[in-house]
C-alpha positions, 0 to 999 in steps of 0.5 A, a space after each residue: 116650430 123652428 121651420 115656422 119661425 125660420 119662414 117668417 124671418 125669410 118673409 121679413 128678409 124678402 119684404 124689405 127690399 120690395 118695401 124699399 123699392 116702393 118708397 124709392 119709386 114713390 119719392 122718385 115719382 114726386 121729385 119727377 112730378 109724377 113721371 117716375 111712378 111709371 116704374 111701379 110696374 116693376 114691383 109685381 115682377 120683382 115680388 116673383 123674381 126676387 124670392 125665387 133668386 133669394 131661395 135659389 141662392 141661399 138654398 143652393 149656397 154653401 150653407 144650404 139654408 136661407 137666412 131664417 134657416 140659419 138663425 134657427 140652425 136648420 139646413 136643406 138636404 137631399 135624401 142622399 144627404 148632399 147639399 142643395 144647388 140653385 135649381 133645386 132651391 128655386 124649385 123648392 120655392 116655387 113648389 112651396 108657394 104653389 102648394 101653400 096657395 092651392 092646398 093650405 090645410 092639406 100641406 100641414 097634414 102631410 107634414 103631420 102624418 109623415 115620419 120625417 115631418 116633410 111637407 108636400 114640396 119636400 117629398 116631391 123634390 126629395 129633400 129634408 130639412 135637418 137640424 144642423 146642430 144635430 148633424 154637427 153633433 153626429 160628426 163631432 169628435 167624442 170627448 177624451 179622444 185625440 186623433 
C-alpha cells in the first residue's frame, strides 16, 4: 500500500512541471498572437523525457528513492543491498511503464505471488523496494550499550 501511495505522490510531482509548461505555452501563445502555440510540440517529448530523468536522478541519487518513496519511507536497493545509480533508475522507470501498459493485471499478480512482493520490472532489474525505517532499525545501536 505504501508503494501505491508513493507512486501517486510521484505522479503529482511529475505532472506539475508539465501542467505549468502547458499553461506557460498557452499564455505565451496569447501574448504572441498565436505564434507561441507552435511550442506545444515540445510537450509530448517532455512527458517522456522528464519522468526518465526524474526517476534516474532520484533513484540513482543519495537517497535511492523518489520524493514519494521518501515520504512513505521506502528505498530501492539492488539484490546485493547497494544503492541504485542513474541508469538503473531510468531503466526502472522505462520497464515499469512498459510493463504496466502491456500487462497491467498480470504485473499485480506477480507482486502477490512473490515472497518479496516484487513486481515484474523489479525481478528483471534485480531490485527490491525496502522499508527504510526497518533498515535503519536493523543498524541502530541496541539500547543500553555505549560504543
